[in-house]
C-alpha positions in Angstrom: -66.9 54.4 -37.5 -66.6 55.7 -33.9 -63.3 55.6 -32.0 -62.8 55.8 -28.2 -59.7 55.6 -26.2 -58.9 54.7 -22.6 -56.1 57.0 -21.6 -55.8 55.2 -18.2 -54.8 52.0 -20.0 -52.5 53.6 -22.5 -48.8 52.6 -22.1 -47.5 55.4 -24.4 -46.1 53.1 -27.1 -47.1 55.6 -29.9 -48.0 52.9 -32.4 -51.4 54.5 -33.0 -49.8 57.9 -33.9 -47.5 56.2 -36.4 -50.3 54.3 -38.0 -53.1 57.0 -38.0 -51.7 60.5 -37.3 -54.9 62.3 -38.3 -56.8 60.4 -35.6 -54.3 60.0 -32.8 -51.6 62.1 -31.1 -49.7 61.8 -27.9 -49.9 64.0 -24.8 -46.7 66.0 -24.5 -46.4 65.5 -20.8 -46.8 61.7 -20.4 -47.1 60.3 -24.0 -50.6 58.9 -23.5 -52.9 58.8 -26.5 -54.9 61.9 -27.5 -57.9 61.3 -29.7 -58.0 63.9 -32.5 -61.0 62.5 -34.4 -63.7 60.3 -32.8 -65.0 59.8 -36.3 -62.0 59.5 -38.6 -62.1 60.3 -42.3 -62.8 57.4 -44.7 -59.2 57.4 -45.9 -57.8 56.7 -42.4 -60.3 54.1 -41.2 -58.2 51.0 -42.2 -55.2 52.6 -40.4 -57.4 53.2 -37.3 -58.5 49.6 -37.3 -54.9 48.5 -37.5 -54.0 50.8 -34.6 -56.7 49.2 -32.5 -55.2 45.7 -33.2 -51.7 46.9 -32.7 -52.2 48.8 -29.4 -50.3 46.8 -26.7 -52.7 48.0 -24.0 -55.9 47.5 -25.9 -56.6 51.2 -25.1 -58.4 51.9 -28.5 -61.9 50.7 -29.3 -63.5 51.0 -32.7 -67.2 50.5 -33.3 -69.3 50.7 -36.4 -68.2 50.5 -39.9 
């Protein structure tokens, strides 16, 4: 699994951080998404997929398995 984020599209909702905190964080200045792990651990992959679906700005992209 490979994860990418579009910080320009991010609306700082923080749902990704709540769902997958080992993969996502938020910028302290503006709250936009910070990608911590472009290849998340196996135990967090389902949560990362959920974060992609939940993101109101569609700023998260997941590819691969």
